[in-house]
Every structure is written in structure tokens, then in C-alpha cells.
N, C-alpha and C positions, 0 to 999 in steps of 0.2 A: 841602863834605864835612868840612873841618876842624872847623867849628862843630858839625856833627852828631856827630862823634866825641867832641868835648869835652862836649856836652850829655848824651850817652848814658853816657859815662864818669862824669860827675858823678852822674847818677842811680844808677848801679850802686855807685859808691864810697860814697855816702851811705846806701845801703840795706844793703849787705853789708860795707863796710869796705875800706880801701885795700889791705890785704894779701890779703884773700880773693878779690878780683876779679882775674882774669888778662886779658892782652891777647886771649887766645882767647875769653874770655867776652864781651868787648866786640865783637869781630869777629862772633861768632855772633849777638848781639842785633841788630846792624846789617845782618846778612846780607852782609858783605863779607869780603875776605881780610885776614889779619893784615898782609900786605905793604902794603895800602892805609893802614892805621894807621901803619905804620913810615915811610911816605912823608911823613907830617906830624910824627910824633913818633918819634925814632930809638930811644928806649927807654922803658920804663914810667916810669922816674923823671921824664922830661920831661913825660909826660902827667899824672902825679900832681901835679907842681908847677903845671902849667897849670890843673888843676882846682881846686887849693887857692886859687890867686890869683883865679880866676874866681868861685868861691863867695864869697870874701872881698869882692870888689867888689860882687857882687849884694846881699849882706847889708848892706854899708856904705851903699849907695845907698838901700836900703829904710829903714834907720834914719834917714838924713838926711831922707827924705820924712816920716817920722813926727814927727821933731823940728820940722820946718818948720811943722807944723800948730799948734804952740804950745799943746798940751793942758795940762791940769793936770799938774804934774810927777810925781805919783804914778800917775795914769792912764797917762801916757807910758811909765813904766817897765814897767808891765804889758803895754802894747801892744807895746813893743819885744821883751819876753820871748816873747810869743805869736808875733810875726812870725818871730823867729829860730828858734824850735822848729818852726814849721810849715815854714819854708824848709829846715831841716836834717832833716826827717822825724823829729823828736824824738830823733835820734841813737841809735836803739835798737841799732845795730850798733857803737856806740862808735867811729866813724871817727877821732875826735880821738885816742883812746887808741892805735889802730893807727898813726896818723900819728906819734905821739910815739915809739912803740916801734920802728917799722921805717923811718921817714923822719925822724929827729931834726932834720936840717938844715932841712927844710921846716917842721917843727913850730915850731922856734924863730923862723924867718922870719915865719911866720904870727902867732905870739904877739906878736912885736914890732909888727907892723902893727896887730893887734887892740888892743894897749895904746894906741897912738897915737890911734886913732879913739875908743876907748871912754873914755879918760881925758878927752878934750875934751868928749865927750858927757855923761859923768857929772858933770863939774865944772859944766858949763852948767846941767844939771838941778838940781844942788845950789844954785847961785846963785839960780835962779828959785824953788826951793822955800823958801829962806830969805826971799826978797823977799816971797813970798806968805804967809809965816807958817806954812808947813807943816813946815819943817825947822828944827832948832835953830840958833841963831846961833853959839854957842860951839864951833865945830868946826874942825879942821884939814882943809880940803877936799881937799888933795893926799893926805893920809893916808887919808881915807875913800874916795877914788876908787881908790887903790891896793889897799886892803883888799877893796873890792867886786870889782875885776877879779880879784884873786887867788882870791877865793871862787868866782866864776863859772867860773873855769878849773879849780879844784881839784875841784869836785863832779862834773866829767866824768871823773874818774879812777875807773874801775870797781873798782879794787882797794881804794880808800878808801871809795867809796860804791857798793857793789854794787846798791843799790836802783835806781840810775840805769839799769841794764840793762833793767829792766822798765818803769820809769816816770820818765823824765827830766822830763816835764812837772810831775809832782807835786814832784819834788826841786827843780827850778828855782823853782817857786812858793813852796815853803817857804823857800828861801834869800832870795828877794826880799822876802818878808814879814819875815824876820829882819832884813834890811838896813834896811828902812823903819822898823820898830819901834825900831831902835837910834838913828835920827837924827830921827825925827818929833816934832813938838810935839803937844799934845793935839788941836789942830785937824787935823793930818795924820793922827793915829791914827783919828779919826772917819771920814775919807775912806777910809783903808785898810780899815777894818772893813766899810764899805759895799760896797767892791769885793769883799772876801773873801766876804761873805754873798751877793752877787749871783752870784759864780762857783760857789758851793756849790749854788745853785738850778739 
């Protein structure tokens, strides 16, 4: 039952947002009493944190599987972007924004965990891209990795990027293309443009 509650809460939180969904909503969708939920999670905060960590682990495992395939580094970045957006339902309800506003402690905990995973993943991607002649050699990889993480986090702020409310997919794609164009060699740009043209079709 605990797993069912967690899965349903994840689904609702990602669809409608962490603040918008109540314990009553979750109980109603599962056709159980609120008392049953409270038997496993004493308060909503506990359930929110459990969901945040569960989604984080699911996404991290998915990214690890994509990286293990050892695809072309540019293709890999696009595949990771698509996987994350699909898993998070394109974040149309801006759950991350609600998490930051109403559960700042959990937001900062998540951000720290995300940075640890993403920094390692991005730097490994950069190293391979340089080795394959797709990314420029004369770069501070730690700086690039931190800037990339900062940008992927910032564009989810609906006050700064209201476009993301309606189309996070388009916004994420624009940012990824911006990132790759900033670091790619002419060889890398050709691969990027092929991917962009293919996606437009």
C-alpha cells in the first residue's frame, strides 16, 4: 500500500503541483481513507519529500542507462532531455517552482543531489565530446558544467520564463541548442543541425 500511495502521489504532484494536491485528493484517487495514508506518512511534508527523492532516483537511474549506451555525446544530451521531460510530464504544472516556493528545504536538498549527479554526467559528456572532436578543447569544463546546470534549473522558473508554462519541451530544446552551439566545433555543429532538422520534421 505504501508504494501505491507513493506512486499515486507522484503522479498527482507532477501533474498538478506539490501545493495544489491535498491528502484528500490522493485518498480519493486511491479510494482509501486519509487515515490509511497517515499510517505510512504522518504528514504531507513527509510524503512530498518521499516523492521528490523517489522521482530523483528514477530519473537518475534512467540517465545512467542512457549514458551507459555510449552514444554520440550530442545525441546523448538530446536523449537525456527527452527522457527527463517525458518522465516529468513536461512539468506543465511547474512542480519544481511550487516545491521551491512552498517546500524550500526539500527544493535545496533536491538541487544539491541533482547537481552532484548532473555535474558528473555533464563533465563526462564534455570529455567524450572533446575526445571525438565535437566540442572545443579550450574550455574550463567545471565552469561549463556549472553554467549548464544553472541554466537548466533557471529556465524552470516560470516568473523568469513564462513560456515554460505552456511549452517546457520547446524551452528546454532551445536551451540545449544554445549550450551545444556555445561549446561545439564545426564538426559538432553539423551533427547538432542534423538533429534539429530531424526533430523539426
